[in-house]
C-alpha atoms as one frame of an Amber mdcrd trajectory, in Angstrom:
protein
  87.974 -82.666-185.209  84.308 -82.589-184.529  81.807 -80.219-186.215  81.252
 -78.405-183.126  85.004 -77.513-182.584  85.978 -74.504-184.136  89.519 -73.340
-185.011  90.792 -69.838-183.383  90.389 -68.435-187.292  87.035 -69.496-187.488
  86.190 -68.436-184.121  87.776 -65.053-184.474  85.909 -64.700-188.070  82.595
 -65.579-186.377  83.286 -63.134-183.612  84.163 -60.169-185.892  81.004 -60.787
-187.940  78.842 -60.774-184.601  80.508 -57.389-183.610  79.720 -55.833-187.232
  76.149 -56.997-186.681  75.942 -55.564-183.356  77.167 -52.261-184.658  74.543
 -52.050-187.181  71.766 -52.872-184.758  72.949 -49.770-182.807  72.074 -47.632
-185.814  68.794 -49.017-186.393  66.999 -46.863-183.941  68.329 -43.850-185.565
  67.197 -45.027-189.214  63.845 -45.632-187.988  63.643 -42.036-186.571  64.650
 -40.664-189.824  61.851 -42.779-191.583  59.345 -41.766-189.173  60.213 -38.014
-189.537  60.078 -38.440-193.405  56.720 -40.059-192.914  55.510 -37.147-190.563
  56.727 -34.502-193.290  54.816 -36.356-196.194  51.600 -36.627-193.999  51.899
 -32.871-193.039  52.524 -31.767-196.689  49.543 -33.614-197.979  47.298 -32.439
-195.351  48.194 -28.894-195.728  48.102 -28.786-199.410  44.961 -30.952-199.804
  42.689 -28.136-198.460
């Protein structure tokens, strides 16, 4: 067996990890939007109360 030949078990494990990573990547824009909203609230509060 050469290093590039994967068993079916290894192949399914790698595929499962890739699928899990793809699911997390789909969530990232939502997390980025939440982070931007929090930053916007911080900026607005600092601007309003610094007067």
